[in-house]
C-alpha positions in Angstrom: 13.8 -27.8 -4.3 11.0 -25.3 -5.7 12.5 -22.3 -3.8 15.8 -22.8 -5.5 13.7 -23.0 -8.8 11.8 -20.0 -8.1 14.6 -17.7 -6.3 13.9 -14.7 -8.8 10.2 -14.8 -8.0 10.9 -15.1 -4.4 13.1 -11.9 -4.6 10.5 -10.3 -6.6 7.7 -11.2 -4.2 10.1 -9.7 -1.4 10.6 -6.6 -3.2 7.0 -6.0 -3.9 6.3 -6.5 0.0 8.9 -4.0 0.8 7.5 -1.5 -1.7 4.1 -2.0 -0.7 4.9 -1.6 3.3 6.6 1.4 2.3 3.8 2.5 0.4 1.1 1.8 3.0 3.4 3.9 5.9 3.8 6.8 3.5 0.3 6.9 2.5 -0.6 7.1 6.5 1.4 10.3 6.5 -0.2 12.0 3.6 -2.5 15.3 4.3 -5.6 13.5 2.7 -5.5 10.2 4.5 -8.9 9.6 3.4 -8.3 9.9 -0.4 -5.5 7.4 0.2 -7.9 4.8 1.8 -8.2 2.6 -1.2 -4.5 2.6 -1.9 -3.5 1.9 1.8 -6.2 -0.9 1.7 -4.5 -2.6 -1.6 -1.2 -2.0 -0.3 -2.0 -4.4 2.7 -3.4 -7.0 0.8 -0.9 -7.0 -1.9 1.9 -7.1 0.8 -0.2 -10.1 2.5 -0.6 -12.3 -0.5 3.1 -11.8 -1.8 4.6 -12.6 1.5 2.1 -15.6 1.8 3.2 -16.9 -1.6 6.9 -16.4 -0.8 6.4 -18.7 2.2 4.5 -21.5 0.1 7.3 -21.2 -2.3 9.6 -22.1 0.4 7.8 -24.7 1.8 7.1 -26.5 -1.7 3.2 -25.9 -1.5 1.3 -28.1 -3.9 -0.7 -24.9 -4.4 2.0 -22.3 -5.6 0.4 -21.9 -9.3 -3.0 -21.2 -8.0 -1.7 -19.0 -5.4 0.5 -17.0 -8.1 -2.5 -16.5 -10.0 -4.5 -15.0 -6.9 -1.3 -12.9 -6.2 -1.0 -11.7 -10.1 -4.6 -10.3 -9.9 -4.1 -8.6 -6.3 -0.6 -7.0 -7.6 -2.1 -5.8 -10.7 -4.9 -4.0 -8.7 -2.4 -2.7 -6.1 -0.5 -1.5 -9.0 -3.3 0.2 -11.0 -4.4 1.8 -7.8 -0.9 3.2 -7.1 -0.5 4.3 -10.4 -3.2 6.8 -10.0 -1.4 9.0 -7.5 1.7 11.1 -8.1 3.3 10.5 -4.9 7.1 8.7 -5.5 6.2 6.0 -3.2 3.1 5.2 -4.7 4.7 5.3 -8.2 7.7 2.9 -7.0 4.9 0.6 -5.4 3.0 0.4 -8.6 6.3 -0.2 -10.6 7.1 -3.2 -8.2 3.4 -4.3 -8.2 3.5 -4.8 -12.2 6.8 -6.6 -12.1 5.5 -8.9 -9.5 2.3 -9.5 -11.3 4.1 -10.7 -14.5 6.6 -12.8 -12.6 3.2 -14.6 -11.0 1.8 -14.9 -14.2 4.8 -16.8 -15.6 4.0 -19.6 -12.7 0.3 -19.5 -12.5 
């Protein structure tokens, strides 16, 4: 089963979704939400693709490696954006995104 083979990746994807969703929510509460717009947008993109890849793995999709490549690219972009902001939630999100990008590249 692919989902058993990729159990660690599934957990890493789940952790990234959680970090991105937390960052997204926290960014919306920042004083200068407009300044956080790109971070918010990429948090959504990243959480969505990570969640989709998690589901694709669990159903043994034949496109896992292709989706993982796209996921790595989006995670990297989100991590790079979040890293620009000093907020703790952004820094934690960046860390989760970079870890996820690395895990996805190993499958892509």
